[in-house]
N, C-alpha and C positions, 0 to 999 in steps of 0.2 A: 398846870394852871398857875398863874402868878399869884402871889400872896394877896394883892388887893382884890382880885377876882374871887379867890377862895373866901376871903372875909365877906365879900358881898353875897356870894352864894350861900354861905353858912347862915348869914343874917336872914336871908329870905326864908331858908328852911326852918329856922328856929322861931322866927317872928310870925311868919304867915302860913307856913306849912303848905297845904294844898289850896289855900284861899288866894283869891286874886289880890293884887296890890297895885298902888300907883308909885310913880317915881318919887313924888313928894313924900308919900308914906314911908317908903324905904329910906329916903334921905333922913327923915326924923329918926328912924330906927338905928341908923348908922352913926348918929351924932355922938353916942357914948364912946365909940371907938375912934371916930374920925370927926372931931368937932369942926374942923375947917374944910371939910370936903366940899368942893364946889358942885353944884347941881349938874353943871355941864360935864364934869368928870364922871359923875354917877351915870349920866345918860350914855356916855361912851362905854362904860362897863356893861350896862344893860344891853347895848348893841353887841358887844363881844359875847355875852352870854347867850343872846339870841342866835348869833352866828354859829356858836358851838353846839347849839341844840339843848342847852340847859334850861333856858327860859323861852317862853313863847309870848307873843303879843296878842292879847285878846281883843283889844280895841285901842284907839289912839290914847296913849298914856297909861294904859292898864295892862298888867302882865300877870303871869303865873308860872310856876314851875312846869316844865314841859312834861306832858303825859302822852305825847303823840310821837309817831314816827315822822322824821323830817322828810318832806317831799322833795325829790330831786328827779328831774326829767332826764332820761337818757334817750336820745333820738336813735331810732333804728337806722340801718345803713342807707336805705332809700331816702328817708326824710333828711338825713344828714347831707346826702348828696344834693338834694334839692336846695337846702339852705345854703350850701357853699356856692352853687350855681347862681343863686339870686344875689348873694353878696358880691360876687365877681362882676355880674352884669349890671347891678344897680347899687353901687357902693354908697350912695347917699340916701337911699330909701330905708325905711324901717320895716322890719318883718317880724311876724310872730308865727312860728310853725309848730304844729303838733299833730298827733294822730289820735283818732278816736279809740284806737286799741288800748290806750291808757285806761279807758273806762271799764274794760272787760273784767278787771280784777274786782270790780264792785257790783257786777250784775249777776243775777240769778241764771239767766239764759245767755249763752254766748252767741252774739250775732254772727251771721255768715258774711257780712260785709264790713268794710272799714274805710275811713276817709282820712287822707293826708290833707290837713287844712293849712292854707297859706293866707295870712291876713297882712294887709299892707295899707298904706294911705290911700284914701278914696281916689285921688287924682292919678294914681299910677296903677290901679287894679287892672284896667284893660290892657295896658302895656305888659304888665307882669303875666297876665293870662295868655296873651299872644306868644310871649317868650316860652312859657312852659308848654303851651300847646305844640310848639315846634320841636320840643325835646322829649315830651312824654305823651302817653296815651291817657284817655279818659280824664281830660281836664275840663272843669266846668267853672263858669263865672257866676257867682251869686245865684245858684240854682233855685228855682221855685218848686212848688209841690209837684207839679206835673213832671218836671225833669227828674226830681227825686224818685217818684214812683216808677217812671218808665225807663230810666237809664241808670241812675246811681245805685238804686236798690237791687238792680239785676246784675251788677258787676261786683266781683269780689273786692276790688280796691279802686278808688278814684281819688283824684286831686281836686280840691275845692279852693278856688281863689275868692276871697271876700274882703270887704272893707274892714279895716281895724278901727274900732271905736276909740275915740280920743281918751287918754288917761286910763286906758284899760290896765288892770293889774297884771303886770308881766314880771318875769324873772329870767334867769339864764339856765341853760342846761348844764349837765355835769362837766362840760368842757369850758363853761363860762364864755362861750363864743357865739351862741345862738340864743335868740330871744324866744321864750316859750311862755305859755299862760300860767298864771297861778291858779290854784284850785278855785279861788273866789270867782275868777273870770269864767272858768269852765262851768261851774254850778249855775251861775246866772245865765250864761248863754244857752244852756239846755232848756231853761224856762222861757227865755226870750225868743227862741227860734224853734218852736215845736215841729215845724215842717222839715227843717234841715236835720233835726235830731229826732225824727219820728220813732226810730227804733229804741230810743232811750226815754220814752214817755210812760205815763201810767205808773204801774207798780215799780218798774225798773228805775224811773226817775227818783221816786222816793227812796228806793234801796240805795242808789248811788249817793244821794244826799246824806243818808244816815251813815253809810259806811265811810264816806270821805270825812265827815265831821267827827266821827268816833276815832278814826285812825290818824288823822293829820290835823295840825294846828290851823284853824280858820280864824282870820281876823274879820269879825263881824262888821266893824266899821268900814273896812275896805269893801266887803261884800255888799253892804247897804248902799254905799256911795256909787258903786258900779251899777247896782240894780236900779238906782234912780236915773242914771244916764241912759239905761236901757228901757226905762219906763215899766219895769216889772217889780218895783219895790213892794207893792201891795201883795203880789203873788208870793214873793220871797217871804214877807212877814207871815202870811198865812201858812206857808209850808213849814217854816221854822216852828211856829206854834203847834201845828198839827203833829209834827214829828218829835216835838219836845227836845229840840236840839240844844237848848240853852242850859248852861249851868250858871257859872259866875258871869256870863255875858248878858244876862237878861236886861240890865239897865241900858245896854248899848244898842238894842234893837227896838226901834220905835214904830208904833202903828202909824202908817202913812195916811190913814184916812182922816 
């Protein structure tokens, strides 16, 4: 770690400890050692510390020392193959791919089925669906409850093609070549689409939320903004309160009522 980053990290530890802090607050704390430090330079350092996993973002402009495991998606071979096929066939389209198998580490009971989910812009979903249908088995487009009950939940593995919500929280997988969802998106989607994710409802939904929030850094501002776009911000607020998921994030989660 370079000296400026060491100085910044040490200042965070000695000044704030396990408490949350803002960029402006840290800027004030660093003035004794670096009186002429531009705020823009400090923001770059915070970005570098976030990338290295030393610091996590709690909400817009609010940070804390990281106490969580960094989440990094690794696509299994079948999903990686699907992603490559789509990138070759539709080079100008945007895709988000992931498997519900990623949730199994957070559930009490292990489901007997899993879904490979492909999300893309609304105007190309049918074209993408037709393409995948010619290449793979058990491909479904925006399945409804009846299809879920009669088809997808009776097969070990299926592919679901659905529309990607604008400005959804996305990241890249471990190869930095494939777009995958952030946990903020996954948690909200489980609430917003109970028919699609019926096997992850009830006590399993609560367990997933608790385990994810305890093990991985969650940006509650990102989560709230996406929940508003999905029109489930009230449900998210109630679940966060019920499960007592907030520590220093409390002031960043607002009652939508």
